[in-house]
C-alpha positions in Angstrom: 9.2 245.7 -68.9 10.6 249.2 -67.7 8.1 251.5 -65.8 7.9 255.3 -66.5 10.0 257.2 -63.8 7.8 260.0 -62.4 10.1 261.6 -59.9 13.0 261.5 -58.4 14.2 262.3 -54.7 17.0 262.1 -52.2 18.0 258.2 -50.9 17.1 259.4 -47.4 14.3 261.8 -48.1 11.4 262.6 -45.6 7.9 262.1 -46.2 7.2 265.7 -46.8 9.8 265.6 -49.8 8.1 262.9 -51.6 4.5 264.4 -50.8 5.8 267.8 -52.2 6.8 266.0 -55.5 3.7 263.2 -55.7 1.4 266.0 -55.1 3.0 268.2 -58.1 2.8 265.2 -60.1 -0.5 264.2 -59.8 -1.8 267.6 -60.0 -3.1 267.6 -56.3 -3.5 271.1 -54.8 -2.5 269.6 -51.0 -3.4 273.0 -49.2 -6.9 272.3 -50.1 -6.7 269.0 -47.4 -8.7 267.0 -49.4 -6.2 264.0 -49.5 -3.0 262.8 -47.4 -0.1 260.4 -48.0 0.4 257.2 -46.3 3.8 255.8 -46.1 3.3 252.2 -46.2 7.6 251.4 -45.9 10.6 253.4 -47.2 10.1 252.6 -50.4 6.2 252.8 -51.1 3.4 255.7 -50.4 -0.2 255.8 -51.0 -2.1 259.0 -51.8 -5.5 258.7 -50.4 -8.3 260.8 -50.2 -10.3 261.6 -46.9 -13.0 259.2 -47.5 -10.1 256.3 -48.1 -10.3 256.0 -51.7 -6.6 255.2 -53.1 -6.0 258.2 -55.6 -2.3 256.8 -56.3 -0.1 254.3 -55.3 4.0 255.0 -55.9 6.8 252.9 -55.3 10.8 253.7 -55.4 13.8 251.9 -55.9 17.3 253.4 -54.6 19.9 254.2 -57.6 22.9 255.5 -56.0 22.1 258.2 -53.9 18.6 258.8 -55.5 15.2 257.1 -55.1 13.5 257.0 -58.6 9.6 256.8 -58.0 7.1 255.1 -60.2 3.2 254.8 -60.2 2.4 251.5 -59.9 2.5 248.3 -57.9 5.7 247.1 -58.9 9.3 248.5 -58.4 10.9 250.7 -61.2 
């Protein structure tokens, strides 16, 4: 089963680039300071609220010089 790719980043993207793309995709205003990103590994991040609730979990797969990110617990 194929998962929907929600955004792409450079293969060696810093957390900031991932956060910008993820917040844009999820419609989160990162300027309000009500959520943060938690990098679990180079290919997995969680977006969490300040109360600790998981808002989204994103996984990446390297494809050439890009990483494709999907929103679920399995790899794209």
